[in-house]
C-alpha positions, 0 to 999 in steps of 0.5 A: 332344621339343625335342632331336628337333626340333633333330636333324631341323633339323641333318640338314636343314642338311647340304643347301645352304640360305639363310644365315639358316637356319644362323643360326637353327639356331645359335641353336636348337642353342645354346639347346637345349644350354643348356636341357638343361644347366639342366633335367637335374640328373643329367648326368654331367661328360662330358655337361655338357662336351659340351653346353657345347662344343655351346653354344659352337660354335653360339653365334650371337653370337660366330661361330667361322669354320669352313669348310663342310666342317668345319661339316658334320662338326660338324653330323653329330657333333652330330646323332649326339650328340643321338640318343645323348643322347635314348636315354640320357635315356629310360632314366633 
C-alpha cells in the first residue's frame, strides 16, 4: 500500500509544486525503498540493487544536484519501477 501511495506522489511531482513537496517526496521515497529492502527477504539481487539506487538518488540528506529535466525522467522511471515492483510482489 505504501508503494502505491509513493507512486501517486511521484506522479504528482511531475507538476510544478513548492520546493518543500520535493524534499518531503525525497524523504518518503528513500524511506520506502529502504523499508522494502528490509521487509522483503526474497528480493533478487537486481531488485535490491535498484532499491538501493532509488534510496541513494532520493536521499534527502546528501543532495544529488540533477536538473529539473533529469529529475522528471528519474521520477517517471521510479514510478514505473514501483508499479512493476507492486505487480511482482502480488504474484509471490
